[in-house]
PAMI-669655 format. One record per atom (N, C-alpha, C): x, y, z; residue in one letter. Coordinates in steps of 0.02 Angstrom, whole numbers, padded with zeros to 5 digits, always signed. Layout:
// PAMI-669655
XYZa...
END
This chain:
// PAMI-669655
+03930+00557+12822m+03976+00515+12783m+03948+00445+12778m+03962+00412+12722l+03939+00344+12713l+03985+00294+12747l+03957+00239+12773p+03998+00188+12803p+04041+00154+12750p+04102+00135+12768q+04146+00100+12723q+04124+00028+12715q+04136+00000+12656t+04117-00069+12642t+04182-00107+12630t+04206-00140+12682s+04272-00171+12678s+04275-00229+12629s+04219-00262+12617s+04219-00321+12575s+04210-00305+12501s+04199-00242+12485a+04184-00223+12416a+04248-00223+12375a+04244-00252+12315a+04300-00250+12268a+04290-00191+12221a+04346-00159+12201s+04340-00100+12158s+04309-00120+12092s+04270-00073+12064a+04236-00085+12000a+04267-00041+11947a+04264-00063+11884a+04294-00027+11829a+04251+00032+11809a+04284+00087+11792l+04251+00146+11766l+04283+00164+11699l+04248+00206+11661a+04277+00233+11600a+04337+00277+11618a+04386+00283+11574p+04445+00324+11589p+04429+00395+11610p+04377+00426+11580f+04362+00495+11598f+04337+00500+11670f+04300+00449+11693a+04275+00449+11761a+04332+00439+11811a+04379+00395+11794d+04439+00387+11836d+04478+00452+11839d+04485+00485+11781a+04522+00548+11780a+04488+00601+11823a+04421+00603+11823a+04385+00650+11865a+04396+00636+11939a+04396+00572+11958l+04408+00554+12028l+04478+00571+12050l+04526+00566+12005d+04596+00578+12022d+04617+00651+12016d+04570+00695+11998a+04585+00766+11987a+04582+00804+12053a+04638+00807+12088a+04640+00839+12154a+04620+00912+12151a+04633+00945+12094h+04617+01017+12088h+04543+01030+12090h+04501+00979+12078l+04429+00989+12081l+04402+00987+12152l+04443+00966+12200e+04421+00966+12270e+04410+01037+12295e+04452+01082+12273d+04446+01153+12292d+04454+01195+12229d+04400+01202+12190p+04406+01235+12125p+04425+01309+12128p+04418+01340+12187l+04435+01410+12194l+04508+01421+12212l+04546+01367+12220a+04618+01373+12231a+04653+01380+12164a+04695+01431+12154p+04727+01441+12089p+04774+01383+12073p+04780+01368+12008t+04824+01314+11985t+04881+01341+11942t+04886+01407+11936g+04941+01435+11896g+04929+01508+11880g+04957+01529+11824r+04954+01599+11805r+04883+01620+11786r+04870+01685+11788t+04804+01711+11771t+04794+01710+11696t+04734+01688+11675l+04716+01686+11604l+04665+01741+11589l+04672+01771+11530g+04623+01820+11507g+04568+01786+11469g+04506+01794+11493w+04448+01760+11464w+04407+01806+11419w+04381+01776+11366g+04330+01807+11325g+04266+01766+11329g+04210+01798+11315v+04145+01765+11316v+04109+01782+11251v+04089+01731+11214v+04051+01741+11152v+03978+01728+11165v+03937+01780+11160s+03864+01779+11170s+03845+01800+11240s+03790+01836+11243t+03761+01857+11307t+03699+01817+11323t+03694+01756+11297a+03636+01713+11306a+03626+01694+11379a+03569+01664+11394a+03551+01646+11463a+03604+01602+11495a+03633+01555+11459i+03682+01511+11489i+03745+01550+11508i+03762+01602+11469a+03820+01643+11487a+03807+01681+11552a+03745+01702+11563e+03728+01736+11625e+03742+01692+11686e+03733+01626+11677k+03744+01579+11732k+03818+01560+11740k+03852+01552+11685v+03920+01525+11686v+03972+01578+11703v+03965+01638+11676v+04017+01689+11682v+04032+01708+11755v+03982+01712+11801p+04000+01725+11871p+04046+01671+11901p+04039+01609+11877d+04083+01556+11901d+04154+01563+11873d+04160+01588+11812i+04227+01603+11786i+04258+01659+11827i+04218+01710+11840a+04243+01768+11879a+04266+01748+11948a+04238+01694+11976a+04256+01672+12043a+04326+01642+12046a+04353+01621+11990l+04420+01592+11989l+04471+01646+12003l+04515+01637+12052p+04565+01689+12067p+04617+01698+12013p+04624+01648+11968d+04672+01654+11913d+04637+01664+11846d+04579+01699+11849a+04543+01717+11788a+04531+01792+11787a+04536+01821+11727r+04523+01892+11716r+04473+01897+11658r+04416+01927+11670l+04365+01935+11618l+04383+01995+11574l+04408+01980+11515v+04435+02032+11472v+04382+02060+11425v+04343+02016+11392a+04298+02041+11339a+04238+01996+11330a+04183+02026+11307v+04123+01989+11288v+04100+02015+11220v+04074+01969+11179s+04049+01989+11114s+03976+01972+11106s+03942+02013+11066s+03873+02003+11048s+03862+02034+10980s+03808+02016+10947r+03793+02049+10884r+03776+02123+10895r+03746+02138+10953a+03726+02207+10968a+03773+02238+11020a+03800+02296+11004q+03847+02329+11049q+03815+02344+11117q+03752+02364+11118d+03720+02382+11182d+03712+02321+11226d+03697+02263+11197r+03691+02203+11238r+03759+02183+11266r+03811+02189+11226a+03878+02173+11250a+03898+02220+11307a+03883+02284+11300e+03901+02333+11351e+03862+02321+11416e+03798+02304+11410d+03758+02290+11469d+03784+02229+11506d+03800+02176+11469f+03827+02115+11499f+03894+02130+11533f+03937+02167+11500a+04003+02184+11528a+03996+02223+11592a+03950+02270+11593r+03940+02312+11653r+03918+02269+11712r+03871+02224+11699r+03843+02184+11754r+03889+02130+11779r+03936+02107+11737h+03979+02051+11757h+04052+02071+11766h+04067+02135+11761g+04135+02157+11772g+04183+02137+11717g+04159+02135+11655v+04201+02120+11598v+04232+02185+11572v+04296+02185+11555e+04331+02247+11539e+04308+02279+11473e+04294+02238+11421r+04280+02265+11356r+04218+02232+11326r+04183+02270+11285a+04122+02245+11253a+04128+02255+11178a+04116+02201+11140y+04121+02204+11068y+04056+02184+11035y+04027+02229+10996g+03969+02214+10955g+03988+02217+10882g+03940+02200+10839d+03952+02203+10767d+03959+02276+10745d+04006+02287+10699t+04014+02353+10667t+04010+02343+10592t+04015+02397+10554d+04014+02391+10481d+04073+02350+10455d+04128+02352+10492g+04189+02319+10468g+04202+02250+10496g+04172+02234+10553a+04188+02170+10586a+04132+02151+10634a+04125+02085+10644t+04077+02061+10693t+04106+02068+10763t+04062+02064+10813g+04085+02064+10881g+04133+02007+10895g+04118+01948+10866l+04162+01890+10874l+04230+01904+10844l+04233+01934+10784d+04297+01950+10752d+04337+01998+10796d+04303+02047+10824r+04338+02097+10865r+04366+02065+10928r+04327+02019+10959l+04351+01984+11018l+04410+01939+11000l+04405+01904+10943a+04459+01859+10923a+04524+01896+10909a+04519+01960+10892a+04578+02001+10877a+04609+02032+10939a+04576+02026+10996d+04601+02057+11058d+04659+02016+11085d+04719+02045+11089p+04777+02006+11111p+04775+01986+11184p+04734+02019+11224d+04730+02003+11295d+04683+01944+11309d+04644+01924+11259v+04600+01866+11267v+04640+01803+11249v+04646+01758+11297e+04685+01697+11287e+04640+01636+11280e+04586+01635+11317i+04540+01578+11317i+04469+01605+11313i+04425+01570+11277v+04358+01596+11263v+04306+01544+11281v+04254+01566+11315y+04195+01525+11328y+04143+01543+11276y+04120+01492+11238v+04071+01502+11184v+04002+01479+11207v+03954+01526+11206a+03887+01512+11232a+03833+01520+11180a+03851+01520+11116t+03802+01527+11063t+03764+01461+11054t+03707+01461+11019p+03670+01399+11006p+03712+01350+10965p+03693+01285+10969h+03732+01232+10937h+03748+01246+10864h+03700+01273+10828g+03708+01283+10757g+03763+01332+10738g+03787+01372+10786y+03840+01420+10773y+03908+01397+10799y+03911+01340+10832h+03973+01320+10865h+04030+01309+10816h+04016+01274+10761h+04071+01260+10714h+04099+01326+10687h+04056+01371+10667r+04079+01435+10640r+04118+01475+10692r+04090+01482+10752d+04120+01524+10803d+04185+01495+10829d+04184+01431+10844v+04245+01399+10872v+04300+01398+10820v+04283+01385+10757s+04334+01386+10704s+04369+01453+10701s+04331+01507+10703a+04361+01574+10700a+04407+01587+10758a+04388+01564+10817l+04429+01575+10877l+04492+01532+10875l+04486+01470+10854l+04545+01427+10849l+04595+01455+10799l+04570+01479+10742r+04615+01508+10692r+04650+01570+10718r+04618+01604+10765a+04649+01663+10796a+04696+01644+10852a+04705+01580+10865g+04752+01557+10916g+04724+01557+10986g+04657+01559+10993k+04627+01560+11059k+04612+01490+11083k+04620+01478+11147h+04595+01417+11179h+04520+01424+11186h+04483+01368+11184v+04410+01372+11183v+04378+01320+11229v+04330+01344+11268v+04282+01301+11303v+04215+01315+11271v+04186+01264+11239c+04124+01274+11201c+04067+01236+11234c+04011+01270+11242e+03952+01237+11269e+03936+01174+11229e+03910+01123+11264k+03887+01064+11228k+03825+01084+11188k+03816+01052+11131a+03860+01005+11098a+03917+01043+11063a+03976+01011+11062l+04034+01044+11031l+04019+01065+10960l+03982+01024+10923a+03960+01041+10856a+03900+00997+10840a+03869+01011+10783m+03806+00977+10766m+03817+00908+10735m+03874+00896+10704t+03886+00833+10670t+03956+00808+10685t+03967+00744+10672a+04033+00715+10682a+04084+00748+10636a+04064+00764+10575a+04110+00796+10528a+04133+00863+10555a+04089+00900+10586e+04108+00965+10616e+04154+00956+10675e+04141+00906+10717v+04185+00894+10774v+04255+00874+10751v+04259+00831+10701r+04324+00812+10675r+04361+00872+10648r+04326+00916+10615d+04357+00977+10587d+04385+01020+10643d+04346+01029+10697l+04368+01071+10752l+04429+01042+10788l+04428+00977+10800t+04485+00947+10835t+04548+00947+10792t+04540+00937+10726r+04598+00943+10681r+04627+01014+10683r+04583+01063+10684l+04605+01133+10685l+04639+01150+10751l+04611+01126+10806a+04642+01139+10872a+04711+01109+10876a+04718+01048+10850r+04784+01015+10851r+04833+01053+10807r+04811+01074+10748a+04855+01110+10702a+04877+01177+10731a+04832+01209+10767q+04847+01275+10796q+04883+01269+10863q+04883+01209+10892g+04916+01199+10956g+04880+01233+11014g+04812+01233+11011v+04773+01266+11064v+04725+01216+11096v+04705+01232+11156f+04660+01190+11196f+04588+01197+11172f+04552+01141+11172l+04482+01140+11153l+04446+01091+11198l+04389+01112+11227m+04351+01067+11270m+04276+01080+11263m+04238+01027+11255e+04165+01031+11258e+04145+01038+11331e+04100+01084+11346a+04084+01100+11416a+04030+01054+11443a+04047+00990+11451v+04002+00943+11484v+04018+00946+11559v+03988+00994+11593w+04007+01011+11661w+03995+00955+11711w+03947+00911+11695t+03929+00857+11741t+03990+00816+11762t+04036+00804+11715r+04093+00761+11728r+04138+00786+11784r+04137+00852+11797m+04182+00881+11846m+04147+00897+11912m+04081+00889+11915t+04044+00911+11975t+04057+00864+12034t+04052+00890+12095p+04063+00847+12154p+04013+00791+12161p+03950+00801+12139g+03901+00747+12144g+03919+00689+12099g+03939+00704+12038f+03961+00651+11992f+04022+00616+12019f+04070+00653+12044r+04132+00623+12070r+04118+00581+12131r+04072+00603+12174t+04054+00563+12232t+04024+00497+12211t+03977+00500+12165a+03945+00439+12140a+03995+00392+12109a+04040+00419+12069m+04090+00376+12036m+04138+00345+12088m+04150+00382+12141g+04191+00354+12195g+04158+00293+12226g+04093+00296+12237w+04057+00239+12264w+04060+00179+12216w+04052+00193+12152v+04055+00139+12103v+04125+00108+12103v+04177+00150+12102r+04245+00124+12100r+04263+00085+12162r+04234+00105+12219e+04246+00068+12281e+04212+00000+12281e+04166-00011+12234g+04131-00075+12230g+04067-00079+12269g+04040-00022+12290r+03979-00023+12331r+03919-00051+12293r+03920-00046+12226l+03865-00073+12186l+03881-00141+12157l+03941-00167+12171g+03961-00229+12139g+03975-00215+12066g+03957-00263+12024r+03965-00254+11951r+03903-00220+11923r+03913-00162+11892v+03856-00125+11865v+03825-00163+11807v+03759-00167+11808r+03722-00204+11757r+03673-00161+11717r+03649-00106+11747s+03600-00066+11711s+03601+00007+11733s+03579+00050+11687v+03570+00121+11700v+03503+00142+11671v+03464+00178+11711e+03401+00208+11687e+03405+00283+11699e+03388+00323+11649g+03393+00395+11657g+03339+00433+11619g+03313+00485+11650t+03263+00528+11617t+03280+00601+11630t+03266+00643+11580i+03275+00715+11587i+03227+00749+11539i+03205+00809+11557g+03162+00846+11511g+03108+00885+11546g+03065+00914+11506m+03009+00954+11532m+02959+00963+11475m+02899+00986+11494h+02851+01004+11442h+02860+01077+11424h+02869+01089+11359r+02873+01158+11334r+02828+01165+11274r+02784+01214+11274p+02743+01226+11214p+02789+01240+11154p+02770+01215+11097v+02810+01226+11037v+02814+01300+11021v+02876+01324+11013d+02889+01393+10996d+02940+01393+10939d+02918+01404+10878p+02964+01400+10820p+03022+01450+10824p+03016+01501+10866e+03069+01552+10871e+03120+01535+10924e+03106+01486+10967h+03152+01468+11021h+03203+01419+10994h+03265+01425+11018r+03320+01382+10993r+03305+01308+11001r+03268+01289+11053l+03253+01218+11064l+03209+01188+11010l+03174+01231+10974f+03129+01207+10921f+03153+01228+10851f+03212+01257+10847r+03238+01279+10783r+03288+01227+10757r+03272+01196+10702n+03315+01145+10673n+03384+01173+10657n+03388+01232+10630a+03452+01261+10610a+03497+01275+10670a+03467+01283+10729d+03505+01295+10791d+03524+01230+10826d+03507+01173+10797g+03520+01110+10830g+03471+01096+10885g+03409+01120+10877g+03358+01110+10928g+03338+01037+10935g+03297+01023+10985g+03275+00956+10998g+03308+00925+11058g+03289+00864+11073v+03312+00829+11133v+03384+00806+11127v+03403+00778+11070l+03468+00745+11063l+03526+00789+11085l+03537+00845+11051l+03595+00886+11065l+03590+00924+11131l+03529+00938+11152d+03522+00981+11211d+03519+00943+11277d+03493+00882+11277m+03480+00847+11340m+03515+00780+11348m+03520+00741+11294m+03538+00671+11301m+03610+00661+11324m+03652+00713+11317v+03720+00707+11342v+03721+00691+11416v+03671+00715+11454y+03673+00707+11526y+03661+00635+11549y+03605+00603+11531p+03599+00533+11551p+03652+00489+11519p+03674+00505+11459l+03725+00465+11426l+03793+00473+11458l+03805+00528+11492t+03867+00536+11530t+03872+00483+11584t+03817+00472+11620w+03816+00422+11673w+03823+00352+11644w+03789+00340+11588t+03794+00275+11556t+03865+00260+11534t+03897+00308+11501a+03965+00298+11476a+04014+00286+11533a+04004+00320+11589a+04050+00315+11645a+04053+00245+11674a+03997+00211+11677v+03995+00146+11712v+03986+00086+11667v+03966+00096+11603l+03955+00041+11557l+03999+00044+11495l+04027+00103+11481g+04071+00109+11423g+04033+00125+11359g+04057+00097+11303s+04027+00109+11237s+03978+00053+11221s+03919+00069+11195p+03870+00017+11179p+03890-00023+11118p+03871-00087+11118r+03883-00128+11058r+03826-00123+11009r+03766-00104+11034s+03708-00093+10990s+03659-00048+11026s+03612-00020+10988w+03562+00024+11018w+03499+00024+10974w+03445+00048+11004s+03383+00059+10967s+03352+00123+10992s+03308+00153+10952v+03281+00218+10969v+03206+00221+10953v+03170+00256+10995l+03101+00276+10982l+03099+00351+10990l+03068+00386+10942a+03068+00459+10945a+03006+00488+10914a+02987+00547+10938e+02934+00587+10909e+02964+00651+10881e+02953+00663+10817v+02977+00723+10785v+02920+00774+10782v+02933+00834+10807g+02881+00884+10812g+02871+00924+10748g+02826+00973+10750p+02808+01010+10689p+02864+01053+10661p+02916+01067+10701t+02972+01107+10677t+03031+01063+10657t+03019+01000+10646t+03069+00950+10624t+03128+00943+10672t+03113+00946+10737v+03162+00926+10787v+03131+00872+10830v+03173+00830+10860d+03147+00777+10903d+03124+00807+10969d+03062+00794+10988v+03034+00821+11050v+03027+00768+11103v+03038+00705+11086d+03034+00650+11134d+03077+00593+11106d+03130+00576+11142t+03176+00525+11117t+03196+00478+11172t+03193+00414+11158a+03213+00362+11206a+03261+00315+11172a+03318+00302+11205l+03370+00257+11180l+03377+00197+11226l+03380+00138+11197t+03399+00078+11233t+03467+00057+11207t+03515+00049+11252l+03584+00033+11232l+03604-00033+11264l+03634-00076+11224d+03657-00141+11247d+03733-00142+11251d+03758-00171+11306f+03829-00175+11319f+03848-00249+11329f+03912-00263+11333d+03932-00332+11342d+03906-00361+11408d+03899-00319+11459h+03878-00345+11524h+03821-00304+11554h+03781-00272+11512g+03725-00234+11541g+03685-00198+11488g+03638-00158+11513r+03592-00122+11469r+03575-00055+11501r+03561-00006+11458a+03539+00060+11482a+03479+00082+11442a+03435+00119+11477h+03378+00150+11444h+03376+00222+11466h+03384+00269+11419v+03386+00340+11435v+03338+00377+11390v+03309+00429+11416s+03260+00467+11377s+03262+00540+11394s+03242+00581+11344g+03236+00653+11353g+03173+00677+11318g+03145+00731+11343t+03082+00753+11315t+03073+00828+11321t+03039+00856+11271l+03013+00924+11274l+02937+00923+11276l+02908+00863+11281a+02836+00855+11274a+02802+00832+11338a+02840+00813+11389t+02810+00783+11449t+02846+00806+11511t+02810+00814+11566t+02841+00828+11630t+02866+00763+11661t+02931+00757+11671v+02960+00695+11695v+03008+00710+11753v+03022+00659+11794p+03073+00669+11846p+03143+00670+11814p+03186+00712+11839h+03256+00710+11819h+03291+00661+11866h+03312+00605+11839q+03335+00552+11883q+03378+00502+11844q+03429+00476+11878v+03470+00422+11851v+03475+00369+11905v+03466+00306+11886t+03476+00250+11932t+03527+00202+11902t+03579+00189+11941i+03631+00141+11921i+03625+00080+11966i+03617+00022+11936s+03606-00039+11974s+03660-00090+11960s+03682-00125+12013g+03733-00176+12005g+03718-00238+12046g+03764-00283+12045t+03754-00346+12082t+03754-00336+12157t+03782-00281+12181g+03787-00270+12253g+03748-00211+12280g+03709-00177+12237g+03671-00120+12262g+03650-00074+12205g+03618-00019+12224w+03597+00030+12175w+03610+00101+12201w+03616+00146+12153l+03629+00217+12166l+03581+00258+12126l+03547+00306+12158r+03500+00349+12122r+03522+00422+12128r+03521+00457+12072v+03535+00528+12070v+03468+00563+12064v+03449+00601+12113d+03384+00635+12114d+03391+00708+12093d+03343+00731+12055g+03341+00803+12037g+03387+00818+11979g+03437+00860+11991r+03480+00885+11937r+03533+00833+11920r+03520+00793+11869i+03569+00742+11850i+03629+00773+11815i+03623+00837+11794n+03680+00871+11763n+03727+00900+11815n+03702+00916+11874c+03744+00940+11930c+03711+00916+11995c+03724+00854+12015p+03686+00823+12070p+03698+00857+12138p+03644+00864+12174h+03647+00887+12243h+03627+00832+12293h+03590+00782+12268t+03565+00728+12312t+03578+00661+12280t+03610+00617+12319l+03624+00548+12297l+03594+00500+12348l+03566+00446+12323v+03536+00395+12367v+03570+00328+12351v+03594+00295+12403l+03631+00232+12395l+03598+00177+12437l+03588+00120+12405q+03565+00061+12441q+03608+00001+12420q+03638-00032+12469t+03677-00092+12454t+03635-00154+12468t+03654-00208+12437a+03618-00271+12448a+03620-00292+12521a+03677-00279+12553e+03684-00296+12623e+03635-00257+12667e+03630-00192+12655r+03583-00150+12694r+03511-00170+12678r+03498-00185+12615q+03430-00204+12596q+03409-00269+12631q+03454-00317+12634r+03438-00381+12668r+03426-00370+12742r+03461-00320+12770a+03453-00307+12841a+03393-00263+12856a+03357-00241+12805g+03299-00199+12814g+03316-00127+12828g+03378-00106+12813a+03399-00037+12826a+03378+00008+12768a+03362+00069+12784a+03342+00117+12732a+03403+00138+12691a+03391+00160+12630p+03447+00186+12589p+03480+00246+12624p+03542+00256+12608v+03580+00313+12633v+03571+00372+12585v+03555+00430+12612v+03546+00490+12572v+03604+00537+12585v+03638+00557+12532e+03696+00602+12538e+03681+00667+12502e+03687+00723+12537h+03680+00789+12506h+03749+00817+12491h+03758+00838+12429v+03824+00858+12405v+03826+00934+12396v+03875+00966+12426a+03882+01038+12419a+03914+01055+12352a+03890+01109+12321v+03915+01130+12256v+03937+01203+12260v+03997+01217+12234t+04023+01285+12235t+03992+01326+12178t+03969+01386+12194g+03939+01429+12143g+03879+01397+12111g+03872+01406+12046a+03817+01375+12010a+03835+01306+11984a+03896+01284+11998g+03918+01217+11978g+03963+01216+11917g+03970+01274+11883y+04011+01276+11823y+04085+01289+11838y+04099+01309+11899v+04167+01326+11918v+04214+01267+11911v+04188+01206+11918f+04231+01147+11915f+04258+01135+11844f+04214+01141+11794e+04238+01133+11725e+04285+01189+11705e+04273+01249+11731m+04317+01304+11714m+04384+01299+11750m+04384+01268+11809r+04448+01253+11842r+04487+01202+11801r+04453+01151+11776e+04486+01100+11735e+04515+01131+11671e+04475+01173+11637a+04500+01205+11576a+04560+01250+11591a+04555+01288+11645t+04610+01332+11665t+04674+01292+11678t+04668+01238+11716r+04727+01197+11731r+04758+01169+11667r+04715+01146+11621c+04741+01117+11559c+04781+01169+11519c+04754+01229+11512v+04790+01282+11476v+04855+01300+11511v+04852+01307+11577q+04912+01324+11615q+04966+01271+11607q+04947+01208+11597e+04995+01154+11590e+05011+01137+11518e+04982+01175+11471g+04999+01165+11401g+04965+01106+11368g+04909+01082+11396l+04873+01026+11367l+04827+01051+11311l+04816+01010+11260l+04770+01026+11207l+04700+01000+11221l+04694+00949+11262e+04628+00922+11279e+04628+00899+11352e+04568+00895+11380s+04561+00874+11449s+04554+00798+11453s+04588+00765+11500p+04578+00694+11509p+04508+00677+11536p+04474+00726+11564i+04406+00715+11590i+04355+00724+11535i+04369+00767+11485m+04324+00778+11428m+04366+00777+11365m+04394+00718+11346p+04437+00715+11287p+04398+00720+11222p+04434+00738+11170w+04402+00747+11104w+04369+00683+11080w+04399+00626+11094a+04371+00562+11071a+04302+00551+11099a+04289+00574+11160d+04223+00565+11190d+04172+00610+11156d+04192+00672+11140s+04147+00716+11104s+04129+00687+11037s+04178+00658+11003l+04166+00630+10937l+04122+00568+10941l+04135+00525+10989e+04095+00463+10995e+04021+00479+11007e+04008+00530+11049l+03939+00547+11064l+03904+00575+11003l+03935+00621+10967v+03902+00651+10909v+03896+00601+10851v+03942+00552+10847e+03934+00499+10798e+03871+00459+10812e+03858+00445+10876l+03796+00411+10895l+03736+00454+10876l+03739+00519+10890f+03684+00564+10873f+03672+00567+10798f+03725+00567+10759d+03717+00566+10686d+03677+00504+10664d+03694+00447+10693r+03660+00385+10674r+03587+00385+10698r+03576+00412+10758v+03508+00416+10784v+03465+00461+10740v+03493+00519+10720r+03455+00565+10677r+03438+00533+10610r+03485+00494+10583a+03471+00459+10520a+03415+00409+10529a+03414+00376+10588e+03362+00326+10602e+03293+00358+10609e+03289+00417+10641i+03224+00447+10653i+03205+00497+10599i+03249+00509+10551g+03233+00551+10495g+03238+00625+10507g+03283+00646+10551v+03294+00717+10565v+03362+00737+10537v+03363+00788+10495g+03425+00813+10467g+03434+00886+10485g+03497+00910+10483y+03512+00980+10494y+03535+01012+10428y+03528+01077+10422p+03549+01110+10360p+03623+01100+10344p+03665+01090+10397n+03737+01084+10386n+03761+01012+10388n+03717+00963+10378d+03737+00893+10382d+03791+00874+10332d+03793+00909+10276a+03842+00892+10225a+03910+00923+10238a+03914+00966+10289r+03977+01002+10300r+04030+00955+10328r
END
């Protein structure tokens, strides 16, 4: 445990970060928060393989159905994960349509690539299903506005699955900031990415799938920036656009009323995954997985003056780390909420509005930009 700092004054956080800290149900995500919900899963993609076991771990969750374009893939996924029903495409209906028509499916996790989110989520919302959709919620601000309007009209819950906001590592770090251990936050530096050879068939390099750094990676360092610095008043970008017309290396500098952030993502370089938050009274570093932190390093000005080493905190994570966001979504549906205070619609819209402007600046467009 970290020593308490009695002289520290509390520091301001973004509302979503305060909401995450005050969410007592995230302390024990495997404790039920209400009635059992019937879950559906759209897509058998790699991310679904990771997330669905965490949904299954919830005692108030029942895995009802999974959909895929291919019936055999849906059946194989269902068998391995204990899902009751498998829906593939038929001559008369898609697997998604068949899942949306299942009356026992109440809430759906969408794991398709970004380029399909607007189509898939729209169909589910119109069918009266609650939805947790993998980030990015949609490819453009126009699509996000359309989805949130539809969710409100249908009276159903919708949440972008930015899991970082609910993880214990993020909440621990935000607790330190709110306690004033860093003083007034002045800067954030963040990097994420890896080197991947260009593969035109992979979703990360497919423009129509929303490939590239922006939609796939930048949400993570920007989550930390938004939590402690808020909304930027201005920004600048440097980017490299690859041969498949997606950004393969992007760096953003963001200016705030009382600080600055520099965040970057890459598909072209091997880089450390790391976030450093610095303030007038100390600094905090997130090492390794900035999307689901396991290791935090804290150094205060007082300890530094005394020649003391930084404090290293190892944070335990339940399951693969997705159980926390699924507990939050479950609680919201059980309580009749349309959006989560930890991942509200306004935050999803603000982020994609920034991405729209960045894409215009670097000259990258998507086929559905006019939608």
